C-alpha positions as CSV (number, residue, x, y, z in Angstrom):
1,M,26.1,-0.4,-17.4
2,P,27.7,3.2,-17.6
3,A,31.4,3.3,-17.6
4,V,31.7,5.0,-14.2
5,R,29.6,2.3,-12.5
6,R,31.5,-0.4,-14.2
7,L,34.7,1.1,-12.9
8,G,33.4,1.4,-9.4
9,N,32.1,-2.2,-9.5
10,R,35.6,-3.4,-10.5
11,I,37.3,-1.4,-7.8
12,Y,34.9,-2.8,-5.1
13,A,35.4,-6.3,-6.4
14,F,39.2,-5.9,-6.3
15,I,39.1,-4.5,-2.7
16,L,36.8,-7.3,-1.5
17,S,38.9,-10.0,-3.3
18,L,42.0,-8.6,-1.6
19,L,40.4,-8.6,1.8
20,S,38.9,-12.0,1.6
21,N,41.5,-13.9,-0.5
22,R,38.7,-15.1,-2.7
23,P,38.3,-13.7,-6.3
24,V,35.0,-12.1,-7.1
25,P,34.2,-10.2,-10.4
26,D,30.9,-8.6,-9.3
27,T,29.9,-7.5,-5.9
28,A,26.6,-5.7,-6.7
29,S,24.7,-8.1,-8.8
30,G,21.1,-8.4,-7.5
31,M,20.3,-11.7,-9.2
32,R,21.0,-14.2,-6.4
33,V,19.9,-17.6,-5.3
34,I,20.5,-18.5,-1.6
35,R,20.2,-21.8,0.2
36,R,18.0,-21.6,3.3
37,E,20.6,-23.0,5.6
38,A,23.0,-20.2,4.7
39,L,20.6,-17.4,5.8
40,A,21.4,-17.8,9.5
41,R,25.1,-17.1,8.7
42,L,24.4,-14.2,6.4
43,Y,22.1,-12.3,8.7
44,P,22.0,-9.5,9.9
45,L,22.2,-7.5,6.6
46,P,21.3,-3.9,6.0
47,D,18.4,-2.5,4.0
48,G,18.9,-0.4,0.9
49,L,21.0,-0.6,-2.2
50,H,24.1,-1.6,-0.2
51,F,22.3,-4.9,0.7
52,T,24.1,-6.8,-2.1
53,P,27.7,-5.7,-1.4
54,A,27.1,-6.4,2.3
55,M,25.9,-9.9,1.4
56,S,28.9,-10.5,-0.9
57,A,31.3,-9.3,1.8
58,R,29.7,-11.5,4.4
59,A,29.8,-14.6,2.2
60,L,33.4,-14.0,1.1
61,T,34.7,-13.4,4.6
62,D,33.4,-16.8,5.8
63,E,35.1,-19.8,4.2
64,R,32.2,-22.0,5.4
65,L,29.9,-20.3,2.9
66,K,30.3,-21.3,-0.7
67,L,29.8,-18.6,-3.3
68,V,29.4,-19.6,-7.0
69,E,29.1,-17.0,-9.8
70,I,27.5,-17.7,-13.1
71,P,28.0,-15.3,-16.0
72,M,24.7,-13.8,-17.1
73,P,24.4,-11.4,-20.1
74,Y,21.8,-8.7,-19.7
75,E,20.8,-5.5,-21.4
76,E,20.9,-1.9,-20.0
77,R,17.7,-1.2,-18.0
78,V,15.2,1.3,-19.4
79,G,14.5,4.3,-17.1
80,D,16.3,6.2,-14.4
81,S,18.4,4.3,-11.9
82,K,18.0,5.0,-8.2
83,L,21.7,4.5,-7.7
84,H,23.6,7.7,-6.8
85,V,27.2,7.3,-7.9
86,L,28.9,9.3,-5.1
87,R,26.5,8.7,-2.2
88,D,25.9,5.0,-2.8
89,G,29.5,4.5,-3.8
90,V,30.7,5.7,-0.5
91,R,28.1,3.6,1.3
92,F,29.2,0.5,-0.7
93,L,32.8,1.1,0.3
94,R,31.9,1.6,3.9
95,T,29.7,-1.5,4.0
96,I,32.6,-3.6,2.6
97,F,35.0,-2.5,5.2
98,E,32.4,-2.8,8.0
99,M,31.5,-6.3,7.1
100,T,35.2,-7.2,6.8
101,L,35.9,-5.6,10.2
102,M,33.0,-7.6,11.8
103,W,34.0,-11.0,10.3
104,R,37.7,-10.7,9.4
105,P,39.0,-8.1,11.9
106,A,42.5,-9.5,12.1
107,K,43.1,-8.9,8.5
108,L,42.2,-5.2,8.6
109,F,44.2,-4.6,11.7
110,F,47.2,-6.5,10.4
111,F,47.0,-4.5,7.1
112,A,46.9,-1.2,9.2
113,A,50.0,-2.5,11.1
114,I,51.9,-3.2,7.9
115,V,51.1,0.3,6.6
116,C,52.2,2.0,9.8
117,L,55.4,-0.1,10.3
118,S,56.3,0.2,6.6
119,L,55.9,4.0,6.6
120,M,57.9,4.2,9.9
121,T,60.7,2.2,8.3
122,L,60.7,4.4,5.2
123,L,60.9,7.6,7.2
124,A,63.6,6.2,9.5
125,M,65.9,5.2,6.7
126,H,67.6,8.6,6.4
127,P,68.3,9.1,10.1
128,I,69.6,5.5,10.3
129,E,71.9,6.1,7.3
130,M,73.2,9.3,8.8
131,W,73.7,7.7,12.2
132,L,75.7,4.8,10.7
133,R,77.7,7.2,8.5
134,L,78.4,10.1,10.8
135,G,77.6,8.7,14.2
136,R,75.2,11.6,15.0
137,L,71.8,13.1,14.0
138,E,70.8,16.6,13.1
139,E,68.7,18.4,15.7
140,D,65.7,19.0,13.4
141,M,65.3,15.2,12.9
142,I,63.6,15.0,16.3
143,Y,60.2,15.7,14.5
144,R,60.8,12.9,12.0
145,L,61.8,10.4,14.8
146,L,58.9,11.4,17.0
147,F,56.5,10.7,14.1
148,C,58.3,7.4,13.4
149,A,57.7,6.5,17.1
150,L,54.0,7.4,16.8
151,L,53.7,5.2,13.6
152,G,55.5,2.4,15.4
153,A,53.1,2.7,18.4
154,F,50.1,2.6,16.0
155,G,51.5,-0.5,14.3
156,V,52.1,-2.4,17.5
157,I,48.6,-1.5,18.8
158,S,47.0,-2.6,15.5
159,M,48.7,-6.0,15.7
160,S,47.5,-6.4,19.3
161,A,44.0,-5.4,18.3
162,G,44.0,-7.9,15.4
163,L,44.9,-10.8,17.7
164,V,42.4,-9.9,20.5
165,S,39.5,-9.3,18.0
166,R,40.1,-12.7,16.4
167,L,40.1,-14.5,19.7
168,I,36.9,-12.7,20.7
169,H,35.3,-13.8,17.4
170,D,36.4,-17.4,18.1
171,L,34.9,-17.1,21.6
172,L,31.5,-16.1,20.2
173,D,31.4,-18.4,17.2
174,D,30.0,-21.9,17.5
175,K,32.5,-23.3,15.1
176,P,35.8,-21.4,15.2
177,R,37.6,-21.2,11.9
178,Q,40.8,-22.8,11.1
179,L,43.9,-20.7,11.7
180,T,45.3,-19.0,8.6
181,F,49.0,-18.3,8.1
182,L,48.4,-14.9,9.6
183,G,46.7,-16.3,12.6
184,V,49.6,-18.7,13.2
185,V,52.1,-15.9,13.0
186,L,50.2,-13.7,15.4
187,D,49.7,-16.6,17.9
188,R,53.5,-17.4,17.9
189,F,54.4,-13.7,18.1
190,Y,52.0,-13.1,21.0
191,S,53.2,-16.0,23.3
192,F,55.6,-16.1,26.2
193,T,58.1,-17.8,23.9
194,G,57.8,-15.0,21.4
195,L,58.1,-12.5,24.2
196,A,61.2,-14.1,25.5
197,A,62.7,-13.9,22.0
198,Q,61.7,-10.3,21.7
199,A,63.1,-9.5,25.1
200,A,66.4,-11.2,24.2
201,V,66.8,-8.6,21.4
202,A,65.2,-5.6,23.1
203,V,66.8,-5.6,26.5
204,P,70.5,-5.4,25.2
205,M,69.4,-2.6,22.8
206,L,67.8,-0.7,25.7
207,L,70.9,-1.0,27.8
208,W,73.0,0.2,24.9
209,L,70.7,3.1,24.2
210,V,70.0,4.5,27.7
211,G,72.2,2.5,30.0
212,P,75.1,5.1,30.0
213,G,72.6,7.9,30.7
214,I,71.1,6.0,33.6
215,W,74.6,5.3,35.0
216,T,75.7,9.0,34.8
217,R,72.4,10.0,36.4
218,I,73.1,7.8,39.3
219,T,76.8,8.5,39.8
220,E,77.0,12.2,38.7
221,G,73.4,13.5,38.9
222,H,73.3,14.4,35.1
223,V,72.2,12.7,31.9
224,Y,74.5,12.8,28.9
225,V,72.4,10.9,26.4
226,H,71.3,12.2,23.0
227,W,67.5,12.7,22.6
228,S,67.4,10.2,19.7
229,R,68.5,7.4,22.0
230,V,65.6,8.2,24.4
231,V,63.1,8.3,21.6
232,L,64.1,4.9,20.2
233,A,64.4,3.4,23.7
234,G,60.9,4.6,24.5
235,L,59.4,3.0,21.3
236,I,61.1,-0.3,22.1
237,A,60.0,-0.3,25.7
238,F,56.4,0.6,24.7
239,A,56.3,-2.2,22.1
240,L,57.6,-4.7,24.7
241,G,55.1,-3.7,27.3
242,Q,52.3,-3.7,24.8
243,T,53.2,-7.2,23.7
244,F,53.3,-8.4,27.4
245,F,49.9,-7.1,28.2
246,T,48.4,-8.4,24.9
247,I,49.8,-11.9,25.7
248,L,48.0,-11.8,29.1
249,I,44.7,-10.8,27.6
250,A,45.1,-13.3,24.7
251,N,45.8,-16.1,27.2
252,I,42.6,-15.3,29.0
253,L,40.7,-15.4,25.8
254,R,42.4,-18.6,24.7
255,F,41.5,-20.3,27.9
256,H,37.8,-19.4,27.5
257,V,37.8,-20.4,23.9
258,G,39.2,-23.8,24.8
259,R,36.8,-24.1,27.7
260,R,33.8,-23.2,25.5
261,S,34.8,-25.9,22.9
262,T,34.9,-28.6,25.6
263,I,31.4,-27.5,26.8
264,I,29.8,-27.3,23.3
265,Q,31.1,-30.7,22.1
266,P,29.5,-32.7,25.0
267,A,26.3,-30.7,24.6
268,S,26.1,-31.5,20.9
269,R,26.9,-35.1,21.7
270,R,24.0,-35.3,24.1
271,R,21.7,-33.8,21.4
272,Q,22.9,-36.4,18.9
273,A,22.3,-39.2,21.4
274,A,18.7,-38.0,22.1
275,A,17.9,-37.8,18.4
276,S,19.4,-41.2,17.9
277,A,17.3,-42.7,20.7
278,A,14.2,-41.2,19.3
279,L,14.9,-42.6,15.8
280,N,16.2,-45.9,17.2
281,I,19.6,-45.4,15.6
282,P,22.7,-46.4,17.6
283,I,25.0,-43.5,18.2
284,P,28.6,-44.2,17.0
285,P,31.8,-43.2,18.8
286,P,33.2,-39.8,18.0
287,H,34.7,-39.2,14.6
288,E,33.0,-42.2,13.1
289,P,30.2,-41.9,10.5
290,I,26.6,-42.8,11.3
291,E,25.2,-45.8,9.5
292,L,21.5,-45.6,9.0
293,P,19.5,-48.9,9.1
294,E,18.3,-50.2,5.8
295,A,14.7,-49.5,5.0
296,Q,12.5,-52.6,5.0
297,S,10.4,-53.0,2.0
298,T,6.8,-54.2,2.4
299,S,4.9,-56.1,-0.2
300,P,1.4,-54.9,-1.1
């Protein structure tokens, strides 16, 4: 394999391993053996050379699919390859992110939220240091703080999108996945208990930031508040409102996810009972194994 393709394969393998939390050394190998029962979970898959990274991404983003890699030495192929390094490389990368977005949306959205909030914190460190040291901000810092507010808004929206997309996926999936650590954190954050904890911190901050300005507006008809306080208060209020509406949407989805599970379980139970009656096998209570009757031997 040429050096540039080997490098690209390792980069794609690193990205996919990072997104799926499952190590994989090769994402583009075409030598594959697939169990028939796994095909229903793998489809749909694209046509073309990006078929193999799409299959790898699909298998790695579903913990119910087992992927085993066996080292296989091979020689360089004779002839010209149909693979175009730039065009197909971009297609491979796009395919990996598309498959991850379809099957692990919360991870991508949460990663985007971390990037936005981390960059916001980094850019806000100097204004915060100046405020704590001098008690004031320079006028030209308004652009930096407005950009920080924009990043903070994108971060909050990304977290909300991650939770909602995961609940939609659970609603459409016959067997919802077990919650990961990230899912547990998002569920606790986007709950009314989490909202109460956030409000207990946010409301006093809002009163401290813009309360004096609101009071002077009511009593004197003027506002004597620095613009930095208004920018920060707007970001906090937006985040609180976004969390509230996300909780409402999430609770609707949680209700239907729970309702769907209660409908699917009795239906599968009825199908099991019908199959057991046809085979003359007694159906066991839930969560107990089925004991098949012993086969009777017949003498010739």
